[in-house]
VOGUVO-204234 format. One record per residue: x, y, z of N, C-alpha, C, O in turn; residue number from 0. Coordinates in nm, 2 decimals. Example, Ala and Ser with C-alpha at 12.3 -4.5 7.8 and 13.67 -1.06 7.14 Angstrom:
% VOGUVO-204234
    n_u    n_v    n_w   ca_u   ca_v   ca_w    c_u    c_v    c_w    o_u    o_v    o_w   k
   1.32  -0.57   0.78   1.23  -0.45   0.78   1.32  -0.33   0.78   1.42  -0.33   0.85   0
   1.28  -0.22   0.71   1.37  -0.11   0.71   1.29   0.00   0.79   1.34   0.11   0.80   1
END
This chain:
% VOGUVO-204234
    n_u    n_v    n_w   ca_u   ca_v   ca_w    c_u    c_v    c_w    o_u    o_v    o_w   k
  -2.34   0.93  -2.05  -2.24   0.78  -1.96  -2.21   0.66  -1.99  -2.31   0.60  -2.04   0
  -2.12   0.58  -1.98  -2.13   0.45  -2.01  -2.13   0.36  -1.90  -2.13   0.38  -1.78   1
  -2.14   0.24  -1.96  -2.17   0.14  -1.83  -2.09   0.05  -1.82  -2.06   0.01  -1.94   2
  -2.00  -0.02  -1.73  -1.95  -0.03  -1.61  -1.82  -0.14  -1.71  -1.70  -0.14  -1.69   3
  -1.89  -0.22  -1.81  -1.83  -0.29  -1.92  -1.78  -0.20  -2.00  -1.68  -0.25  -2.05   4
  -1.81  -0.07  -2.04  -1.75  -0.03  -2.15  -1.63   0.05  -2.09  -1.52   0.07  -2.15   5
  -1.66   0.09  -2.00  -1.54   0.14  -1.88  -1.42   0.03  -1.85  -1.31   0.07  -1.86   6
  -1.42  -0.05  -1.83  -1.33  -0.17  -1.80  -1.23  -0.18  -1.95  -1.12  -0.19  -1.98   7
  -1.34  -0.19  -2.01  -1.31  -0.22  -2.18  -1.24  -0.13  -2.22  -1.16  -0.18  -2.31   8
  -1.22  -0.01  -2.20  -1.17   0.08  -2.22  -1.05   0.13  -2.21  -0.97   0.20  -2.27   9
  -1.07   0.05  -2.03  -0.95   0.06  -1.95  -0.87  -0.03  -1.99  -0.75  -0.02  -1.96  10
  -0.91  -0.13  -2.07  -0.79  -0.28  -2.08  -0.76  -0.21  -2.25  -0.66  -0.26  -2.30  11
  -0.81  -0.15  -2.29  -0.76  -0.08  -2.45  -0.65   0.01  -2.40  -0.55  -0.02  -2.46  12
  -0.63   0.09  -2.33  -0.54   0.15  -2.29  -0.43   0.10  -2.20  -0.33   0.16  -2.17  13
  -0.45   0.02  -2.18  -0.33  -0.05  -2.05  -0.25  -0.18  -2.17  -0.14  -0.24  -2.16  14
  -0.33  -0.19  -2.25  -0.26  -0.28  -2.36  -0.23  -0.27  -2.47  -0.14  -0.34  -2.51  15
  -0.31  -0.16  -2.60  -0.31  -0.10  -2.72  -0.24  -0.22  -2.78  -0.12  -0.25  -2.78  16
  -0.31  -0.28  -2.82  -0.29  -0.43  -2.90  -0.37  -0.45  -3.03  -0.45  -0.54  -3.05  17
  -0.34  -0.36  -3.12  -0.44  -0.44  -3.25  -0.53  -0.35  -3.23  -0.62  -0.39  -3.30  18
  -0.58  -0.19  -3.15  -0.68  -0.11  -3.20  -0.62  -0.02  -3.29  -0.50   0.00  -3.30  19
  -0.70   0.05  -3.36  -0.69   0.18  -3.41  -0.65   0.28  -3.32  -0.67   0.28  -3.20  20
  -0.60   0.37  -3.37  -0.60   0.50  -3.36  -0.75   0.60  -3.23  -0.77   0.65  -3.12  21
  -0.82   0.56  -3.34  -0.94   0.63  -3.31  -1.05   0.51  -3.23  -1.17   0.52  -3.24  22
  -0.97   0.40  -3.16  -1.01   0.30  -3.06  -0.97   0.36  -2.94  -1.05   0.38  -2.84  23
  -0.86   0.40  -2.94  -0.71   0.45  -2.83  -0.81   0.56  -2.82  -0.89   0.55  -2.72  24
  -0.82   0.68  -2.89  -0.85   0.80  -2.89  -1.02   0.80  -2.75  -1.03   0.85  -2.63  25
  -1.16   0.70  -2.87  -1.22   0.67  -2.75  -1.23   0.60  -2.63  -1.32   0.60  -2.55  26
  -1.11   0.51  -2.63  -1.11   0.50  -2.44  -1.06   0.56  -2.37  -1.08   0.57  -2.25  27
  -0.95   0.63  -2.46  -0.94   0.77  -2.37  -1.04   0.83  -2.30  -1.05   0.83  -2.18  28
  -1.13   0.90  -2.39  -1.24   0.99  -2.39  -1.34   0.92  -2.29  -1.41   0.98  -2.21  29
  -1.34   0.77  -2.31  -1.44   0.73  -2.21  -1.37   0.68  -2.03  -1.44   0.65  -1.93  30
  -1.23   0.70  -2.02  -1.17   0.73  -1.90  -1.19   0.86  -1.85  -1.24   0.88  -1.74  31
  -1.16   0.97  -1.94  -1.20   1.07  -1.89  -1.30   1.12  -1.83  -1.31   1.21  -1.74  32
  -1.41   1.03  -1.89  -1.52   1.06  -1.84  -1.59   0.99  -1.71  -1.66   1.04  -1.62  33
  -1.53   0.85  -1.74  -1.49   0.83  -1.57  -1.46   0.96  -1.43  -1.51   1.03  -1.35  34
  -1.36   0.93  -1.49  -1.23   1.00  -1.39  -1.34   1.14  -1.36  -1.34   1.19  -1.25  35
  -1.42   1.18  -1.47  -1.49   1.33  -1.44  -1.59   1.31  -1.36  -1.65   1.39  -1.29  36
  -1.62   1.16  -1.40  -1.80   1.18  -1.31  -1.75   1.14  -1.12  -1.83   1.13  -1.03  37
  -1.66   1.13  -1.11  -1.61   1.13  -0.97  -1.60   1.25  -0.88  -1.61   1.24  -0.76  38
  -1.59   1.40  -0.97  -1.60   1.50  -0.95  -1.68   1.54  -0.82  -1.65   1.56  -0.70  39
  -1.76   1.55  -0.88  -1.94   1.59  -0.80  -1.91   1.54  -0.64  -1.90   1.62  -0.55  40
  -1.89   1.36  -0.62  -1.91   1.33  -0.53  -1.80   1.36  -0.44  -1.82   1.38  -0.32  41
  -1.66   1.37  -0.54  -1.53   1.37  -0.39  -1.57   1.55  -0.35  -1.55   1.59  -0.23  42
  -1.60   1.61  -0.43  -1.62   1.77  -0.39  -1.73   1.77  -0.29  -1.68   1.82  -0.19  43
  -1.90   1.72  -0.27  -1.92   1.70  -0.16  -1.87   1.64  -0.02  -1.91   1.68   0.09  44
  -1.78   1.52  -0.03  -1.74   1.50   0.07  -1.61   1.55   0.11  -1.56   1.53   0.22  45
  -1.53   1.63   0.00  -1.45   1.76   0.03  -1.51   1.87   0.15  -1.45   1.89   0.26  46
  -1.60   1.91   0.10  -1.69   2.03   0.18  -1.71   1.98   0.30  -1.67   2.05   0.40  47
  -1.77   1.82   0.34  -1.76   1.78   0.43  -1.66   1.78   0.53  -1.69   1.84   0.64  48
  -1.56   1.73   0.51  -1.44   1.71   0.51  -1.40   1.86   0.61  -1.39   1.88   0.74  49
  -1.38   1.95   0.49  -1.35   2.08   0.52  -1.43   2.18   0.64  -1.39   2.28   0.70  50
  -1.51   2.14   0.64  -1.63   2.22   0.74  -1.57   2.15   0.88  -1.53   2.23   0.97  51
  -1.56   2.03   0.89  -1.52   1.97   1.00  -1.40   2.00   1.04  -1.39   2.05   1.15  52
  -1.33   1.99   1.00  -1.14   2.00   1.02  -1.15   2.18   1.10  -1.13   2.19   1.22  53
  -1.18   2.28   1.02  -1.20   2.35   1.05  -1.27   2.37   1.16  -1.21   2.45   1.24  54
  -1.41   2.32   1.21  -1.42   2.34   1.33  -1.34   2.26   1.42  -1.36   2.32   1.53  55
  -1.27   2.17   1.44  -1.18   2.17   1.53  -1.10   2.22   1.50  -1.07   2.25   1.61  56
  -1.02   2.28   1.42  -0.92   2.40   1.44  -0.93   2.48   1.30  -0.93   2.43   1.19  57
  -0.94   2.63   1.31  -0.98   2.72   1.25  -0.83   2.72   1.12  -0.84   2.80   1.02  58
  -0.72   2.61   1.13  -0.61   2.65   1.08  -0.56   2.51   1.02  -0.45   2.46   1.00  59
  -0.71   2.46   1.00  -0.70   2.32   0.97  -0.68   2.36   0.75  -0.73   2.44   0.68  60
  -0.59   2.27   0.73  -0.56   2.31   0.59  -0.59   2.16   0.51  -0.53   2.05   0.51  61
  -0.74   2.22   0.43  -0.81   2.03   0.35  -0.77   2.08   0.16  -0.74   2.19   0.11  62
  -0.77   1.95   0.13  -0.73   1.92   0.00  -0.82   1.86  -0.06  -0.91   1.81   0.00  63
  -0.81   1.86  -0.23  -0.87   1.70  -0.26  -0.79   1.74  -0.38  -0.72   1.84  -0.41  64
  -0.82   1.59  -0.46  -0.76   1.59  -0.61  -0.81   1.44  -0.68  -0.86   1.35  -0.62  65
  -0.77   1.46  -0.82  -0.88   1.37  -0.91  -0.79   1.35  -0.95  -0.73   1.45  -0.98  66
  -0.70   1.18  -0.98  -0.59   1.14  -1.04  -0.61   1.22  -1.19  -0.70   1.27  -1.25  67
  -0.49   1.21  -1.20  -0.46   1.23  -1.31  -0.48   1.12  -1.44  -0.47   1.00  -1.43  68
  -0.51   1.19  -1.57  -0.56   1.10  -1.65  -0.44   0.99  -1.73  -0.45   0.89  -1.81  69
  -0.36   1.04  -1.69  -0.18   0.94  -1.71  -0.15   0.87  -1.63  -0.11   0.76  -1.66  70
  -0.16   0.89  -1.53  -0.15   0.82  -1.41  -0.27   0.71  -1.40  -0.24   0.59  -1.39  71
  -0.37   0.74  -1.40  -0.46   0.65  -1.43  -0.42   0.50  -1.54  -0.42   0.38  -1.51  72
  -0.41   0.57  -1.63  -0.31   0.48  -1.78  -0.20   0.37  -1.72  -0.20   0.24  -1.72  73
  -0.13   0.46  -1.67   0.01   0.41  -1.57  -0.04   0.31  -1.50  -0.01   0.19  -1.53  74
  -0.14   0.31  -1.39  -0.14   0.20  -1.29  -0.20   0.09  -1.37  -0.14  -0.02  -1.37  75
  -0.33   0.12  -1.46  -0.36   0.00  -1.56  -0.29  -0.08  -1.61  -0.32  -0.20  -1.62  76
  -0.16  -0.02  -1.65  -0.04  -0.08  -1.73   0.03  -0.17  -1.69   0.08  -0.28  -1.74  77
   0.04  -0.08  -1.49   0.15  -0.19  -1.43   0.04  -0.28  -1.33   0.07  -0.36  -1.24  78
  -0.08  -0.25  -1.37  -0.13  -0.38  -1.28  -0.23  -0.44  -1.39  -0.31  -0.36  -1.44  79
  -0.25  -0.55  -1.43  -0.32  -0.60  -1.58  -0.41  -0.64  -1.53  -0.52  -0.63  -1.59  80
  -0.41  -0.69  -1.42  -0.55  -0.75  -1.39  -0.63  -0.65  -1.30  -0.70  -0.70  -1.21  81
  -0.63  -0.52  -1.32  -0.69  -0.45  -1.27  -0.77  -0.40  -1.33  -0.72  -0.37  -1.44  82
  -0.92  -0.37  -1.32  -1.06  -0.34  -1.33  -1.06  -0.16  -1.30  -1.05  -0.11  -1.18  83
  -1.07  -0.07  -1.44  -1.06   0.06  -1.44  -1.22   0.07  -1.28  -1.21   0.13  -1.17  84
  -1.30   0.02  -1.31  -1.42   0.06  -1.26  -1.42   0.02  -1.08  -1.50   0.06  -0.99  85
  -1.32  -0.07  -1.06  -1.22  -0.14  -0.93  -1.11  -0.03  -0.86  -1.06  -0.06  -0.75  86
  -1.08   0.07  -0.93  -0.96   0.12  -0.91  -1.02   0.23  -0.76  -1.13   0.29  -0.75  87
  -0.93   0.22  -0.69  -0.98   0.30  -0.55  -0.93   0.45  -0.50  -0.94   0.51  -0.39  88
  -0.87   0.49  -0.62  -0.80   0.63  -0.56  -0.80   0.71  -0.65  -0.73   0.81  -0.66  89
  -0.93   0.67  -0.73  -0.96   0.82  -0.86  -0.96   0.95  -0.80  -0.93   1.05  -0.87  90
  -1.01   0.94  -0.66  -1.01   1.12  -0.64  -0.95   1.08  -0.45  -0.91   0.98  -0.40  91
  -0.97   1.19  -0.42  -0.96   1.13  -0.22  -0.95   1.34  -0.21  -0.96   1.42  -0.31  92
  -0.92   1.36  -0.04  -0.90   1.41   0.00  -0.84   1.43   0.12  -0.80   1.32   0.15  93
  -0.82   1.49   0.20  -0.73   1.49   0.30  -0.76   1.66   0.40  -0.78   1.77   0.35  94
  -0.74   1.62   0.54  -0.73   1.74   0.60  -0.62   1.71   0.68  -0.60   1.60   0.72  95
  -0.52   1.84   0.73  -0.40   1.87   0.79  -0.44   1.95   0.91  -0.46   2.07   0.91  96
  -0.46   1.86   1.03  -0.44   2.02   1.15  -0.31   1.99   1.20  -0.23   1.91   1.17  97
  -0.30   2.08   1.28  -0.15   2.09   1.39  -0.16   2.05   1.46  -0.05   2.05   1.51  98
  -0.26   1.97   1.54  -0.23   1.89   1.68  -0.32   1.75   1.64  -0.43   1.76   1.58  99
  -0.27   1.65   1.69  -0.35   1.52   1.69  -0.43   1.50   1.75  -0.52   1.42   1.73 100
  -0.40   1.60   1.87  -0.50   1.56   2.02  -0.61   1.65   2.03  -0.67   1.65   2.14 101
  -0.65   1.77   1.91  -0.76   1.82   1.86  -0.85   1.71   1.82  -0.97   1.69   1.87 102
  -0.80   1.64   1.72  -0.88   1.58   1.66  -0.93   1.49   1.74  -1.05   1.50   1.77 103
  -0.85   1.38   1.78  -0.94   1.28   1.94  -1.04   1.35   2.05  -1.13   1.30   2.11 104
  -1.00   1.50   2.07  -1.14   1.59   2.17  -1.22   1.62   2.11  -1.31   1.66   2.18 105
  -1.25   1.63   1.96  -1.34   1.63   1.91  -1.41   1.52   1.86  -1.51   1.55   1.80 106
  -1.38   1.39   1.87  -1.40   1.30   1.82  -1.51   1.24   1.95  -1.60   1.16   1.92 107
  -1.50   1.28   2.08  -1.55   1.26   2.24  -1.66   1.35   2.23  -1.76   1.32   2.29 108
  -1.65   1.45   2.16  -1.77   1.57   2.18  -1.94   1.51   2.14  -2.03   1.58   2.15 109
END
């Protein structure tokens, strides 16, 4: 596990790559990948809860989850030079798609 400072430093190295060695860059990508992977377990827990609730509303609900690709994280850091990796809010996400909006609101009222 890496400290938040190490994670942010790795993000800066990847975003700027200014004077570091290739070994430094490789290490920075390893740290970023570890940070990314650390989101998998909490994301999966949230996803399973969402999936179960969505299927309770409608058995045909479709649920999905994703972790942002390492390349996409690097791209976002490069193009948002003030962003810290530890503050990136879309490392992972999940969604449920239901056939009718009405069913969602009906379930909320139960």
